[in-house]
Steps between C-alpha positions, in 0.01 A plus 500: 500500500149637500207299626151615409223387732126527445338818628320338791417656839647205691827504305516880519487481879852350507812711469769405250729395787226278648452326164874453454525340844204271427652396167841435654346291780295297253803434280707400804226262617511331158883473508532738205725747687727464800494711816744764375325530164159530664617772737664690214189466284282632782745780578533402865775375731539125530370490859192699396442253218529209745245672724265540203537128423423417862192727493378297202587161657756431226776272626861604453676266259781355709588137447702254704779543244491878557536442874790259454675745269450787746631290788810400302564866411459599864747233613757627250452858621530402866825311437662798325 
């Protein structure tokens, strides 16, 4: 995919990787992509993507149901 941006000094001051990270963070904040998709889109490791979200004060999407599911999985693993 090719994205053409206006030739503007402010926009030109960003690198392609900076813009990809900004786009991925914005899409994650709007629930359009998940953590793995956002990291892949930005071309960074998941922990680096989480750090970028934190830098932008974007909350990680982790619900009570996610926690319950993770705890149940952990219990199964610990009993094995």
